[in-house]
N, C-alpha and C positions, 0 to 999 in steps of 0.2 A: 891464474891468481892464486895470493898465499895471503889467508887471513887470519891474523891471533885472534880468541876470544879472552878478553881476561873477566872475570869473576873475581875481584879484590873483596872479604872482608876485612873486622879490627885485626883474625889474626890468621887468617889465612887466605890462598892465593891461585883460584880455579884459574884451570888452563885449556884450552884449543886451537889445535892448529889444520885449517881446513887447504884444501884442494878446491878453489870453487869451481870451477870447470867442470868435477862433477859433486863435488860434496865432498869427496874421501877428509876422512880425519887420520892428519897423518902424524898428529900425537895427541898425549891429553895427561895431565896431572894434577896435582896438587899440592899445594906447600903450606904446609901447617905448625902452628905452635909460632909463629912470627912475634920475634920479641922474646924466649923464652934459649935457655942454651941447649934444652936437646930438639931442636928443631925436624921436623921430617921431608922429606922430599918423594913422593912416587911418581914418576915417572913411565910413561907406555908410549912405544912406536910400531904402528900396525905398518903391514905388508896390502899389498893391493887385492887380497884377498879376505882382512879385516883380522888375520892373525898378531898377535900381538906379543911385545917383549918387555917384557919389567923392568927399571931399576928404581932403587931404591936406596935414599943416602940418610944417613943425618945427621949432622951436625946444624951449628950457632948457627940462627937464621937473626939478627937484632933486629933489623927494620925488610920493609915489603921491596925496598931497592937492591937488596942484598938479595930478597926472596928470586925476584925477578934476574938480575946480575948469574943466578948458577941456574937458572932454567934457559939462559941462553947456553950457558955453558953446555946443559947439553942436548939444546936442540945443534946445538953446531956441534955436536961430536964426530970426533975425526971418523971414529967406528958405527956408532948410531946414530949421527944428526941425521937434518933432514932435511936440515937450510948448511946452506955454507958460510954464508952471515946473516945480522939484520937488514940490514941490506936485500932480501928473498923478501921479505915482508915487507906487503905494499901497504896494507890497515893493521888494525887491530881495533877492535869493537868493545866495547864497555858494556859491562851491566850497570846500570845505574840506575837506584832502588828510588830513587822520588824526585818527580820535576818538577812537584806543585801544579800548577796551571801553565807555567809557564813554558811547557811543551807535549805538544798530543804528537807529536812524531822521534822519529829518527833523527841526529843529527850532527855537522861533522864540530867537532869540538873544537872553537874559539875560545880568547878569552871572556867573553860576554855569558856564555854559556857554563862555563867553567865558575865566572860570577854567583848565574845562576844557583847554581850544581848547590854554590856554598850556603846560598841565600835558605837554600831547603835543608838544610844540617837541621833545622831548630824538631824539622816534621823528621826527618828520620838518622835521628844523633847515634846511631849505632851500626850505620850504614854507608849514607854519605860522604862521611870525611874517609874512612876505610877507599870509597869509589873514585873520589877524588885525588887521593895519593896515589893510586894505581895510576890515574889517566895523568898524574905528573910524573909518576919513576918511567911508565914506556914513554912521553914525551923525550924524556932522558934520553932514553937505550935506543928506541927503535924511531932512527933521527928522523927518515924517509918518508914513513909509513902513516898516510892519513889515521888522524886517531878519531871514534865518533862513536858516539856517545847512546845507547839502545836502556829506553827507559821502561820501569815494570809499571810505573804511573797510565806512561802516557797509552796505551790501552785503552783507561778505563772514561776518558776524557771526553768521550763521547755519548757519555750518559748525560739524558736530558736533566736541569736542574731543579725537575720533581722526587730524583732517581739522590741529586747527587747533594741535594741541601738540608742542611740542618733548621728544625724551630727552633732554633735563637733568633736572637736580634739581630737582624740584617748586619749591623756592623759590623760585628765576631766574622761572617764572613767576608766583607767587602774588605775592611781593615787588618786581619791578621788571616784570612783563610780558613776559617774553621768548614770545613765542608768533609762530604765522602771522594778521598782518593784510592782508595784500593788499588792493591798490591798483587804479585803473581800476573801482570800483565803480560810478558812476555809468553810463558805458558799455554795462560789461556788464549791469544791468540794462535800460537804454534797449534792446540789441538780443536779448536775450533776451527782450524781453516782445512785441517786434517777432516774431520768429518764433513764440513760440509763439501771435500774431493770423495773423500767414500761412499756419500750419499748421492753424488751428482748435481749435487743444487748449486754450484756457482750459479747458475744462472734465474734462479727460481728464488723466493721465499725463503728464507731457511732460518727455523727459530733453536739453536744451538742453547742446553746447559751443559758448562763444562761441571766440572765439578778436582777441583786437585787438592788431593791429600798428602800432606807430607807430616814434618813434625811443622811446620806448618799448612794450616787451613782455608784453601776460599775456594767459595763460587761465581760463576759469574754469569748472566744472561745474555745474550749474543743472538742478537736479529741479523741475517744478512751481512754478518762478520763485523759487527759495528757494535760492541758493547752496551747494554745499556741498560744492565746495575748488578751488584754486587758485594758481596758479603762481607770483607774486610772494610773499613770505613778509613776515619780519620788516622787512624797509626794501624796496624796489623794484629790491635789485641782483639780485635770486634770481628762481630759472624761466628762461624763456627767454635765447636772446642774444639782443640788443638791437643798439643803433644806435653807443651807448661803454658799452654795461656787458657784464658777463662773462655774466651770467645763474647759475647751477650752478656750484659749482665745489669741489672740493675743500676746507673747511676748512684744512688741513697744508699748502696752499699759504701763506697768508697768513702761517703758521708759518714757512715756508721764505725770504720772503721778506723775513722781521724780523729772521731770523737770517745767512742767508745772505747777503744783498745790502745789512743794515744798517739797511733801507728803518723810516721811523717810520710807526704807523696811518694817521699819514693821510696819506702820502705814498700806504699799499695803499687807504686808501678811495679816492685823487683814481683811484690807476692803474687800479679796478676798475668805478668806475662813470662816470669820463670819456675814460680810456683804452682800453678793452678794447673788447668784440664789436667787429662788423662793422669797427668803425676800426680795431681793435687787427692785424681780425688783413690786412686790408687796403690799410688806409692811409686811407680814404674810409668816411665814415657814413652818406651819403644815397645812397637805395637805386636811387635814379636812375641814378648815376655807377655805382651796380658791375653793375645791369644791361644800362649800357652797354658797359663790362671781359667781361661774362658773354659776350657778343651777340658780342664781339670774342676773343672764344678766351681772356683771360686766365686762365689756370689757379687763379690766390688769388683769384679775384673766384668762379672755379665752386666753389674747393672751399669757400670761406666760404659763398654761396648754399646748399651741400648742406648744411653744417654748422648754420645758422638752420635750414633746414626739416626738419632729419633730429630735430630736438629738437622741433618743434613735432608732428611725428609720435607721436614719443611720450606724450607729454601725450595728444596725440586716443588713443592705446591706452589709455592709462591714467586714464584717464575717461570711456572707455569700460567700464570693468573698474568702478571705480565707481562707473555708473550704471545697471552692467548694461544695456548697448546704452544707441543715441540714434536720438533723432526726427532732429538735421541739428546738421551744423556752419556755424557759422556766422562767416566772414573781416569783420572792419571794423575802420573807422579809416587812416588815410593807406595805408599801404600795403598795408592786406588788401584795402581796397576798390579798387586802382590797379594792382596790382604783380600781372598772369595768371603771371608766374612762379613766384610765389611759391607765389601756391597751386597752381597746378599741381605743383612738386614737394612742399612738402604734403601733400595729397591723391593722388597715384598709388601705385599698388603696395600698396595697402588694401582690396582688393578681397573679401581673407580678411575683411573685419572690416566685408561692405557697403556699403562705399563709393566708388562709380564714378564719377568725376568724368568730367561731358564737354567736351571738350577743347575746340571749335571756339564754345561757348558761351561758355568760360573765356576762352580770345583774346580773347574780338572785346567784352566788355559791358564798361561801362564807367558802373558799375552810380549814378544819382541814386536809385533803389529799391530798397524786396530783388530782388535777382533770384536763381533759380535756379540750379547752373552745375551741377546734378549732373545723369546719364544718367535716364533714366526707368527704369530696371528696380533703381536704386538702392537700397536696402533702406534709407540715411541719407541724406538730403537734404545737398544739401551749396548753402548759400547767401549771395549776398552783402547786406552785414544794412549798409548806410549809418549810423553813428551819429551822435546828433546830442543830447550831453552838454547844450547850454543849454538846450534845450527840455525835458530832461528836469528838471533842475535848474527850468527855470520854474512845470513841471507839477506835483512835489511843492512847489513854496512854493504854490502855488496850493491844496491840499491842507489841507498844515499849516493856513493861512488857513480853511478853508471848514470 
């Protein structure tokens, strides 16, 4: 069965095509700069050994539909195509960022599901409209495929009320949905499941802390495969310090900025989401640049790195309390998988919690598979677990169809 995975952003569209008999990736790519004259499509096809053939095109891509049409042309290309026509694709799995309280699982897309996705526009104004547009375009192009929605928020719907409720008037929750939703659920689910399998804890009481560190960052406490708490809240702004987002902040700062500096609400929103975090402190949002500055003794980069990792350590402590211990802490995503310095400072001086990092393993690994970077005597395993959200979406899509 061939399953196409789609992740539609406001000006981009990522895709992967899987042959699910063996979870083989047939092709992958990204359409960038949608809506601009100089759009870019980067497309890769893979043989059975995993060797890639790369194609890059630059052309005007005025909308998502045109972008998808160009992708279909690449998929069906006479020389390098991987399918004969669009009918070869049996299902399309869509990443949908926000499902509110409507969805706690993957769903076949119906008119009712689309309506609920639209109701969540206010909760994810930058993501859900683009996700829905991708669904509508795929329905028009892949007419025989089953369309399936995989929600980032669904994994966190197992949180108990004590974790997801805010201490605000009840009517704000009941009438307006003001609560913790969490994000990156597809990644947290994939990583926690992979860690449970790796540690042989499938039939045991398992306690996993997942640390997703990319430009956006979040953590989750996962017990027996179910999320019991997560760091992102009502929006992706909450929790850890991120590339451009502030993370945890006293709400009074917002009122101060509006009253003292006469900032409007949209200006504060822009400031905290796009101009804060590592960018706000250092002027850089790319962790590779900050790491280079750190190595050269840049005091600002050193401070920002310790701010960033200190928050991770605080959440590790909090989630070990929530779980009453932990079997493993799992670092994942672009920064978590590749930045040994961040892993180091987020994991050291936690011996009192039973966490002992093996510095040599941590410094020398670039994980392509699950790797243990804790010492043999560490009571809590420290793992690098490469995430694969696209594969998780494809697997969930397959499970729904079956």
